[in-house]
C-alpha positions as CSV (number, residue, x, y, z in Angstrom):
1,M,0.0,0.0,0.0
2,S,1.4,3.4,-0.9
3,T,0.6,7.0,-0.4
4,E,-1.7,6.8,-3.4
5,L,-4.4,5.5,-0.9
6,L,-3.9,8.5,1.4
7,D,-4.2,10.8,-1.6
8,A,-7.4,9.1,-2.6
9,L,-8.8,9.4,0.9
10,H,-8.0,13.1,0.9
11,V,-9.7,13.6,-2.4
12,L,-12.8,11.7,-1.3
13,E,-12.9,13.7,1.9
14,H,-12.8,17.0,0.0
15,D,-15.0,16.1,-3.0
16,K,-17.6,13.7,-1.5
17,G,-17.7,15.1,2.0
18,I,-16.8,11.7,3.5
19,S,-14.7,11.8,6.7
20,R,-11.3,10.3,6.2
21,E,-11.4,8.9,9.7
22,V,-14.6,7.0,8.8
23,L,-13.0,5.6,5.7
24,V,-9.9,4.5,7.5
25,E,-11.9,2.8,10.2
26,A,-13.9,1.0,7.6
27,I,-10.8,-0.1,5.7
28,E,-9.2,-1.4,8.9
29,A,-12.3,-3.4,9.8
30,A,-12.5,-4.9,6.2
31,L,-8.8,-5.8,6.2
32,T,-9.2,-7.5,9.5
33,S,-12.0,-9.7,8.1
34,A,-10.0,-10.3,4.9
35,Y,-7.0,-11.5,7.0
36,K,-9.1,-13.9,9.0
37,R,-10.6,-15.4,5.8
38,N,-7.2,-15.9,4.2
39,F,-4.9,-16.7,7.1
40,K,-5.6,-19.0,10.0
41,D,-2.5,-18.6,12.1
42,A,-4.0,-15.9,14.4
43,Q,-7.6,-15.4,15.6
44,N,-7.5,-12.1,17.5
45,V,-5.9,-9.5,15.2
46,R,-6.3,-5.9,14.2
47,V,-5.0,-4.0,11.2
48,D,-3.1,-0.7,11.6
49,L,-3.1,1.8,8.7
50,N,-0.3,4.3,9.0
51,M,-1.8,7.7,7.9
52,E,1.7,9.2,7.4
53,N,3.2,6.7,4.9
54,G,0.2,4.5,3.9
55,S,1.8,1.3,5.3
56,I,-0.4,-1.5,6.7
57,R,0.5,-3.8,9.5
58,V,-1.4,-6.8,10.8
59,L,-1.0,-7.2,14.6
60,A,-1.9,-10.4,16.4
61,R,-3.3,-9.7,19.9
62,K,-2.3,-12.4,22.4
63,E,-2.7,-12.6,26.1
64,A,0.5,-13.1,28.2
65,V,0.2,-16.3,30.3
66,E,2.4,-18.6,32.4
67,Q,1.3,-21.7,30.5
68,V,0.2,-21.6,26.8
69,F,-2.8,-23.7,25.8
70,D,-3.7,-22.0,22.5
71,S,-0.9,-20.4,20.7
72,R,-3.3,-18.5,18.4
73,L,-4.6,-16.6,21.4
74,E,-1.9,-16.8,24.0
75,I,1.8,-16.1,24.4
76,S,4.1,-17.3,27.1
77,M,5.6,-14.8,29.6
78,E,9.0,-15.7,28.4
79,E,8.2,-14.7,24.8
80,A,6.4,-11.6,26.1
81,H,9.4,-10.5,28.1
82,K,11.6,-10.8,25.0
83,I,9.4,-8.1,23.4
84,N,9.1,-5.9,26.5
85,P,10.1,-6.8,30.1
86,V,7.2,-4.8,31.6
87,Y,4.5,-7.3,30.5
88,K,2.6,-9.0,33.3
89,P,0.3,-12.0,33.2
90,G,-3.0,-11.0,31.6
91,D,-1.6,-8.2,29.5
92,V,-2.3,-8.1,25.8
93,V,0.7,-8.4,23.6
94,E,0.6,-7.2,20.0
95,L,2.8,-9.1,17.5
96,E,3.2,-8.1,13.8
97,V,2.1,-11.0,11.6
98,T,1.7,-9.2,8.3
99,P,2.0,-11.8,5.5
100,K,4.3,-11.1,2.6
101,D,1.5,-11.2,0.0
102,F,-1.0,-9.3,2.1
103,G,-0.5,-6.1,0.1
104,R,-2.4,-7.5,-2.9
105,I,-5.3,-8.6,-0.7
106,A,-5.2,-5.3,1.1
107,A,-5.4,-3.3,-2.1
108,Q,-8.4,-5.2,-3.4
109,T,-10.2,-5.0,-0.1
110,A,-9.5,-1.3,0.4
111,K,-10.8,-0.6,-3.1
112,Q,-14.0,-2.4,-2.4
113,V,-14.5,-0.7,0.9
114,V,-13.8,2.8,-0.5
115,T,-16.2,2.1,-3.5
116,Q,-18.9,0.9,-1.2
117,R,-18.5,3.8,1.2
118,V,-18.5,6.4,-1.6
119,R,-21.7,4.9,-3.0
120,E,-23.3,5.0,0.4
121,A,-22.1,8.6,1.0
122,E,-23.4,9.7,-2.4
123,R,-26.8,8.1,-1.7
124,G,-26.8,9.9,1.7
125,I,-26.0,13.2,0.1
126,I,-28.7,12.8,-2.5
127,Y,-31.2,11.8,0.1
128,D,-30.4,14.8,2.3
129,E,-30.7,17.1,-0.7
130,F,-34.1,15.7,-1.9
131,I,-35.7,15.2,1.5
132,D,-35.6,19.0,1.9
133,R,-37.4,19.3,-1.5
134,E,-40.5,17.3,-0.5
135,D,-43.6,19.2,-1.3
136,D,-41.7,21.3,-3.8
137,I,-41.6,21.6,-7.6
138,M,-38.7,20.6,-9.8
139,T,-38.1,20.5,-13.6
140,G,-37.1,17.1,-15.0
141,I,-36.6,15.4,-18.3
142,V,-38.6,12.3,-19.2
143,E,-36.0,9.5,-19.6
144,R,-38.0,6.4,-20.3
145,Q,-41.3,4.6,-19.4
146,D,-42.7,1.1,-18.9
147,S,-46.1,-0.3,-18.2
148,R,-46.2,1.1,-14.7
149,F,-44.0,4.2,-14.4
150,I,-42.5,7.1,-16.2
151,Y,-38.9,7.8,-15.1
152,V,-38.0,11.5,-14.8
153,N,-34.4,12.6,-14.6
154,L,-34.0,15.2,-11.9
155,G,-30.2,15.7,-12.5
156,K,-28.7,13.4,-9.8
157,I,-31.4,10.8,-9.6
158,E,-34.4,9.4,-11.5
159,A,-37.8,10.0,-10.0
160,I,-40.8,7.8,-10.4
161,L,-44.1,9.1,-11.9
162,S,-46.7,6.5,-11.5
163,Q,-49.8,6.1,-13.6
164,N,-52.2,7.5,-11.1
165,E,-50.0,10.6,-10.8
166,Q,-50.0,11.3,-14.5
167,M,-52.4,13.8,-16.0
168,P,-55.0,12.0,-18.2
169,N,-54.7,14.7,-21.0
170,E,-51.0,14.3,-21.3
171,T,-48.8,12.1,-23.4
172,Y,-45.2,11.8,-22.4
173,H,-42.2,11.3,-24.7
174,A,-38.5,10.8,-24.1
175,H,-36.6,14.1,-23.6
176,D,-39.8,16.1,-22.7
177,R,-39.1,18.7,-20.1
178,I,-41.9,18.7,-17.4
179,K,-42.4,20.2,-14.0
180,V,-43.2,17.7,-11.3
181,Y,-44.2,17.9,-7.6
182,L,-42.1,15.9,-5.2
183,T,-44.6,14.0,-3.0
184,K,-42.3,11.6,-1.2
185,V,-38.6,10.7,-0.7
186,E,-37.8,7.3,0.7
187,K,-34.5,5.8,1.9
188,T,-34.1,2.3,0.5
189,T,-31.3,-0.3,0.4
190,K,-30.6,0.7,-3.2
191,G,-30.5,4.4,-2.4
192,P,-33.1,7.1,-2.2
193,Q,-36.3,6.7,-4.2
194,I,-38.2,9.9,-5.3
195,F,-41.9,9.9,-6.1
196,V,-43.3,12.7,-8.1
197,S,-46.7,13.8,-9.3
198,R,-48.4,15.9,-12.0
199,T,-51.9,15.6,-10.5
200,H,-51.2,16.8,-6.9
201,P,-52.9,20.1,-5.9
202,G,-49.5,21.2,-4.6
203,L,-48.2,21.4,-8.1
204,L,-50.8,24.1,-9.0
205,K,-50.0,26.0,-5.8
206,R,-46.2,25.9,-6.5
207,L,-46.8,27.0,-10.1
208,F,-48.6,30.1,-8.9
209,E,-45.9,30.8,-6.4
210,M,-43.4,30.8,-9.3
211,E,-45.4,32.9,-11.6
212,V,-47.0,35.5,-9.2
213,P,-44.4,37.6,-7.3
214,E,-47.1,38.8,-4.9
215,I,-47.6,35.2,-3.8
216,Y,-43.9,34.5,-3.5
217,D,-43.4,37.6,-1.4
218,G,-46.4,36.8,0.9
219,V,-48.5,39.7,-0.1
220,V,-51.1,37.4,-1.6
221,E,-51.9,34.1,0.1
222,I,-53.3,30.9,-1.5
223,K,-55.9,29.8,1.0
224,S,-57.1,26.6,-0.7
225,V,-56.8,24.5,-3.8
226,A,-59.3,22.1,-5.4
227,R,-58.1,20.2,-8.4
228,E,-59.3,17.6,-10.9
229,A,-56.1,17.3,-12.8
230,G,-56.1,17.8,-16.5
231,D,-59.7,19.1,-16.5
232,R,-60.4,22.0,-14.1
233,S,-59.1,23.5,-10.9
234,K,-60.1,26.2,-8.4
235,I,-57.9,28.2,-6.1
236,S,-58.9,30.8,-3.5
237,V,-56.6,33.8,-2.8
238,Y,-56.5,36.5,-0.1
239,T,-54.6,39.6,0.8
240,A,-54.6,41.9,3.8
241,N,-53.4,44.7,1.6
242,E,-56.4,46.7,0.5
243,E,-54.4,48.2,-2.4
244,V,-53.8,44.8,-4.0
245,D,-56.3,42.9,-6.0
246,P,-55.5,39.2,-5.2
247,V,-57.4,37.8,-8.2
248,G,-56.0,40.3,-10.6
249,A,-52.4,39.7,-9.3
250,C,-52.8,36.0,-10.1
251,V,-54.3,36.6,-13.5
252,G,-51.6,39.0,-14.5
253,P,-51.6,41.6,-17.4
254,K,-53.9,40.3,-20.1
255,G,-54.0,36.9,-18.3
256,A,-50.3,36.3,-18.9
257,R,-49.5,34.8,-15.6
258,V,-52.4,32.3,-15.4
259,Q,-52.0,31.5,-19.1
260,T,-48.4,30.4,-18.4
261,I,-49.7,27.9,-15.8
262,V,-52.5,26.7,-18.1
263,N,-50.0,26.0,-20.8
264,E,-47.8,24.1,-18.4
265,L,-50.9,22.0,-17.4
266,K,-51.8,21.4,-21.0
267,G,-55.0,23.5,-21.1
268,E,-56.3,22.7,-17.6
269,K,-59.0,25.3,-16.8
270,I,-58.4,27.4,-13.7
271,D,-60.9,29.4,-11.7
272,I,-59.3,32.0,-9.4
273,V,-61.7,33.3,-6.7
274,E,-61.3,35.6,-3.7
275,W,-61.3,34.0,-0.3
276,S,-63.5,35.3,2.5
277,E,-63.9,34.2,6.1
278,D,-67.7,34.8,5.6
279,P,-69.0,31.4,4.2
280,F,-71.8,33.3,2.4
281,T,-69.4,35.3,0.3
282,F,-66.8,32.5,0.0
283,V,-69.3,29.9,-1.3
284,A,-70.8,32.4,-3.7
285,N,-67.3,33.2,-5.0
286,A,-66.4,29.6,-5.3
287,L,-69.3,28.8,-7.6
288,S,-67.9,31.1,-10.2
289,P,-68.5,31.6,-13.1
290,S,-72.2,31.1,-12.2
291,K,-74.3,34.0,-10.6
292,V,-75.6,33.4,-7.1
293,L,-78.8,34.9,-5.7
294,D,-78.6,33.8,-2.1
295,V,-76.6,31.5,0.2
296,I,-78.3,29.9,3.2
297,V,-75.7,28.9,5.7
298,N,-76.2,26.0,8.2
299,E,-73.1,26.3,10.4
300,A,-74.1,23.4,12.6
301,D,-73.9,20.9,9.7
302,Q,-71.2,22.9,7.8
303,A,-73.6,23.0,4.9
304,T,-75.1,25.7,2.6
305,T,-78.0,25.9,0.3
306,V,-77.3,28.1,-2.7
307,I,-80.0,29.7,-4.8
308,V,-79.1,30.5,-8.4
309,P,-81.2,31.8,-11.4
310,D,-83.0,29.1,-13.3
311,Y,-80.9,29.7,-16.4
312,Q,-77.7,29.4,-14.4
313,L,-78.5,26.1,-12.7
314,S,-76.5,23.9,-15.1
315,L,-73.6,26.3,-15.1
316,A,-73.5,26.3,-11.3
317,I,-73.6,22.5,-11.1
318,G,-71.2,22.1,-14.0
319,K,-70.6,19.1,-16.2
320,R,-71.1,15.9,-14.2
321,G,-71.4,18.1,-11.1
322,Q,-67.8,19.3,-11.4
323,N,-68.2,23.0,-10.6
324,A,-70.2,22.3,-7.5
325,R,-67.9,19.5,-6.4
326,L,-64.8,21.6,-6.8
327,A,-66.5,24.5,-4.9
328,A,-67.3,22.2,-2.0
329,K,-63.7,21.0,-1.9
330,L,-62.4,24.6,-2.1
331,T,-64.6,25.9,0.7
332,G,-64.9,22.9,2.9
333,W,-68.7,23.4,3.0
334,K,-71.4,21.1,1.7
335,I,-73.2,22.8,-1.1
336,D,-76.8,22.1,-2.2
337,I,-77.7,24.1,-5.3
338,K,-81.3,24.9,-6.1
339,S,-82.9,27.0,-8.9
340,E,-84.8,30.1,-8.1
341,T,-88.1,28.5,-9.1
342,V,-87.6,25.4,-6.9
343,A,-86.4,27.5,-3.9
344,T,-89.5,29.7,-4.2
345,E,-91.8,26.7,-4.3
346,L,-90.1,25.3,-1.2
347,G,-90.5,28.7,0.5
348,I,-86.8,29.2,1.2
349,Y,-86.4,32.1,-1.3
350,P,-86.9,34.9,-0.9
351,R,-86.3,34.4,2.8
352,N,-89.5,35.0,4.7
353,G,-89.2,38.6,5.9
354,I,-85.4,38.1,6.4
355,E,-83.4,40.2,4.1
356,A,-80.7,38.1,2.5
357,P,-77.2,39.6,2.3
358,E,-76.6,41.3,-1.0
359,V,-74.8,39.0,-3.3
360,E,-72.5,40.5,-5.8
361,E,-71.5,38.7,-8.9
362,A,-68.5,36.6,-7.8
363,E,-65.3,38.3,-8.8
364,S,-63.1,35.7,-10.5
365,E,-61.1,34.9,-13.5
366,T,-61.6,31.7,-15.5
367,L,-59.8,30.6,-18.6
368,T,-62.7,28.5,-19.8
369,E,-65.8,28.7,-21.9
370,D,-69.0,28.8,-19.9
371,E,-70.2,25.3,-19.1
372,E,-73.7,24.7,-20.3
């Protein structure tokens, strides 16, 4: 063994961030095992790696005794005193037993250990880097796909995009650049495993944070997100700054900001509505783009009954109930939609002698055609 090993350890310590002491300890332990496998003349041994010149010594550790029963583990007091007269019975005496051809075995073993430790360290570094990116967005390149997964290259590692995390309106091809949301980072025996999504509501939230400076700076806050990936989404936004229009900030000049997000999501329709702590106003806003006449709130059951004009009923409900379903997810309130005629027949609208709060047409921006 030469100083080349020491130079290699120094480089690994500097470039890979692996402690040289940890590597030396691992090499010594591996060399001890290698010696025991190949040489049977000593049982209790340790390997000493000289950090100054790179030399390696194998030292047999034997107990000094008056009468020797096992020469592999014991040494007579007479022999011990030849080494050092201060030894007493019971002391451990170390004798160098380095075989002549041990250098070749040592070199192979050291290489294997270093390679293994480097691999483990790199996996640990990658895991530490990506565990901090959970619930964040990254740009990756589609590498390949099989019947179950699409594999996305994130630079240092491949991430897994499973079928149920893929948008139904998207087709993926090799070398496509896509933005993905990191849902989970797991540590496995084969290294870290990264799971990503294109359907997670968090992807929509992160995209708005990237495109809207007011959200990134904390002036505008995304309160909730409801998403049916590839088809339609709703987000509610709020600001405490009266001089800022939260919906307008998200839409951007001539719809530029939200259009960028729509393009990234391959045409997914997005409703942006203003959040309110008043359930009456919030539910009315959430049902955009439909017009709302009244909202009857039942706080005990966390439920609302929404009255809409007859001609707006299908728009409020949406195709296959999508608009109402997303509004319920967005607000956290159960929503029962009734037409003006039905509500009048049931006697719940207009409210008997009770003046309903004035409902303004919900302020929102939607990049979609009106649903019929």
